[in-house]
C-alpha positions as CSV (number, residue, x, y, z in Angstrom):
1,M,91.0,88.3,128.3
2,A,94.6,87.9,130.5
3,K,95.8,90.2,131.8
4,Q,99.6,91.4,130.2
5,A,102.2,92.9,131.4
6,L,103.2,96.0,129.4
7,K,106.6,95.6,127.4
8,T,109.1,98.7,128.2
9,D,111.7,100.0,127.3
10,S,115.5,100.4,128.8
11,L,114.4,103.5,130.9
12,G,111.1,101.6,132.3
13,N,108.7,103.6,129.7
14,I,105.9,101.8,127.3
15,D,107.4,100.8,124.6
16,I,105.8,102.9,121.8
17,D,107.3,102.0,119.0
18,Y,107.2,97.9,119.8
19,Y,103.2,98.7,120.1
20,I,103.2,101.0,117.0
21,Q,104.6,98.1,114.9
22,V,102.4,95.5,116.3
23,A,99.0,98.0,115.6
24,H,100.7,98.2,111.9
25,Q,101.1,94.6,111.4
26,Q,97.6,93.8,112.9
27,R,96.2,96.4,110.4
28,S,97.8,95.3,107.5
29,E,96.5,91.5,108.4
30,Y,92.9,92.8,108.4
31,V,93.6,94.9,105.8
32,A,94.7,91.7,103.4
33,E,91.9,89.7,104.8
34,L,89.2,92.2,103.9
35,G,91.0,92.7,100.4
36,S,90.4,88.5,99.9
37,A,87.0,88.5,100.9
38,L,86.4,91.6,99.1
39,K,87.6,90.1,96.1
40,A,86.2,86.5,96.5
41,K,82.6,88.3,96.8
42,I,83.1,90.3,93.6
43,K,83.9,87.1,92.0
44,G,80.7,85.4,93.2
45,L,78.6,88.0,91.7
46,F,80.3,88.2,88.3
47,S,80.5,84.3,88.0
48,A,78.4,82.5,84.9
49,Q,76.2,79.5,86.2
50,P,74.6,77.1,83.3
51,T,71.2,77.6,82.6
52,K,69.1,74.6,84.2
53,L,67.3,73.4,81.3
54,S,64.4,71.4,82.2
55,P,64.2,68.1,79.9
56,S,60.5,68.1,79.9
57,H,60.6,71.4,77.2
């Protein structure tokens, strides 16, 4: 992982508001991906598949 300089505000302090905003964005993206994966998993459980009939019977 490459080292990255911290973002600072006009006074030279670490820009906490910026990092909170980034964290909210990342969490929103993760929750959206998690929701989509869960939806696909549930949909897969309830999908109806036709039965395979043997032509020999």
